[in-house]
N, C-alpha and C positions, 0 to 999 in steps of 0.2 A: 158088229166088228168083229171082225170071221178069226175063222181056228189061231190062223197064225199070232194075230194080235195077242188073244187070251193069253194064249204059250208063251209069245216074247216077253208080256209083260209077270207072266208066272213066275219062273224063269232072272228074270229081273229081282222081284223082288223076295224069292229063294237065296240068290247069292249073297243076295243085303243085308241077312238077317246070318246068315253064317260066317260073313267074313266078319264083323261090325266085333264082336267076340273076340276075336284073333287085335284086329286092328287095337285095343280097349287094351288087350291084357298087355301092349308093347310098352314097355317104361321108356321114358323119355331118357332120351340120350344127351342134355343137359343138365338133369339133377345127375345122372350115373356119376359125368363126366367130376361132377363140382363135389361130390365125396372121397373122389382122388388127389385131385389139387391141397397141394398145401401150400401156405400163407409164408412168410419170410421170417426171418429167428427174430427172439423179440428183444425187441429193444432195452435200452440198459436201462437200472433201476435210476431214473430220478432221484437226484440225493445221497447215490453214492459215493464213495473217494475208489479213485483210481490207485493201484498201489503196482510197484517195480518193485523185485529183487532186485541184488547184479553181487559180481564180486571185486572189490577193486584193490588194485593194486599202485599204490606209493612212494614216490623216490626226492629227496633230493636234497637241500643243502641244509644241514645239522650249526648252529652257536651256539657256546654258552660264551658269550659277551662278555669279553677280555683275557680266556682261562684257553678253548677250545676253537679250532674249526673240522667240518667234518662234513656227512654225511649220514642221514636218510631211509630206511625201509622200512613198507608197509603193506602187509593182506591185511584186508577187511572182506567184511561184510555189506549192502547200503541197503536201510531199505527207503524208496523216499514213497510218498503220499501226494495227490493232485487233484482236486473235486476235477477237471478236465484237460489232458493233458495235452489237446491235441490246440487248444487256446492259448492265451498270458491269464495265467494264473500266480494261487501261490504255491508256495511247493514246502515242504515240510518233511522232516524222520527222523530218525537216527543210522551210528553206522558204529563197526565196532572193530577189532583188528587185535591183532600181534605190531609189537611195534618197535624197532633198534635203531640204535643210533649209534656211531665209532664217530673219531678224532685220533690227535696226537696226547697214546694214552693214555685215554680216554674213550665213553663209552658206557651204553645204558640199552633196559629192557620197561618195557611198559605195554600196558592191556589200559589202552581209552574206552570209554565209549563215552559216544557225543552225540547229541539232540540240535538237528539244524533247522533256518529256515528260513525263506526267500523271495525272488519270483523268477518265475520259468515261463519266457517270451519265445519260442521255437521256436531257434533252437538252440536260445540264450540261456545264459542261466544266471541266477546270481545269490549263495545264498549267506548270512551268520549263523557260527556255530557254539556250540557254549561245553563243559561237559568236565571229565574226572579222571584222570589214570584212576584202575581198578587196583593198580601195581605198579612200581616203577622200583627199579635197582638201576644203580648208577654208580661209576669208578671213573674216579676225574683225579688228577694231580694224587698218585701214588693214595688214593682215599676212598672206600667205598660205602655206601649206602643204600637200607634200601627205607619205601614208602607205600602210603595207604591212601586211596581216595584226593591228589593233590591236583588242579585245576590245571583248566587248559579251555585255548579261546581259539576261532580261526574265522577265516575270510575264504569265499571259494569263488572265483569267477570260470563263466569258459563257454561249453557250447552241449546242449545237451538235449539228443535226437533221441531220444526216446527210450530206445535197446541200448545204444550207447551215448556214454560220457570223457567229455577230455576236461580237465578243473588244471587252472592255476590253483595253488590253494599256498598261504598263507597261516603262518599258527605261531602263538606263546604257549607256553608253559610254567608254571612254577610245580616244580619238581619240591614237593615236603621229605625228608630222609630221616630218617632217624639213623646215628651212625658217621654223618658231617652233616659237614653243613648243605643249606639245603640249595637249589641251582636256579637256573634260571632258562629251560630249553628255548633257540628260535629257531622254528622251519621254515623253507622258505620251498613248492617244489612242482612237482605234478603228479595230477589221480586220473589213472583211466578205468573204466570199471564198465562191464558188459553183464547182460541179465536178461532177464528175464521182458518183454515189452507192457508197457504201462494194460493192468487187464482191471475188469471191475466185475465183481460177481456177477457172478447173472441169474435174474429173478427166479427164484422157488415158482416149482410149478402148482397149479393151485390144483 
C-alpha cells in the first residue's frame, strides 16, 4: 500500500471518529416537534347535563271567566336542562318571574315559580308545567285581596334554537286570597327568551 493510500485511510478514520459524536448529539426533530404539538380540547363529560339560563318576556290575553277580559305581561328567568341539546331528548327545568295582569276595573300581581318538563327535538319543543304563585294581589269588582302559594299550570309549545326560543303558552291559575273570593285566571300568549347557549361543565383537570 502506498503512502498516499495510508494517508487517505488515516484521514477518513479521523474524520469519522470526530463527526460521530456531533451527529449522535443532535436531538431527533420528530421528538422535539411532538412535545410542542397540542392535542384537541377535552370532550364533554359523559353523563353530565347541559344547562341554559335565559331571560324571558311573556305577554298576551288574561281572562277571569265571566268577570274580566284584559291582558298580562311577565318578566322572568328560565333554567332548562337536557341530556343532549343537539339531539331529540327530554328537557326539564324551572322558571320564575314578576307577573302583572289588567282588565276592566281589575288587575293583579304575582310572583310565580314553575317546574316544567317535556320533549325537545330541535328546533321544536313542547312542555307541561306546574307550580305556585308565591304571592298574589288581585283587585276585581271593587274588591281587593292577597294570598300565598296558589296553584297554577301551563302548556308551552314552540321553537327552541338553543340560545333563543319562542313559545306559545296557555295557563290556568286558581288564585287563593284573603279579603275577597278566590278567582280563576286564564292566560294565553307568547313567551320569548334569550340567554346562554346550552353548556356543559368542563371535565376537571387531573
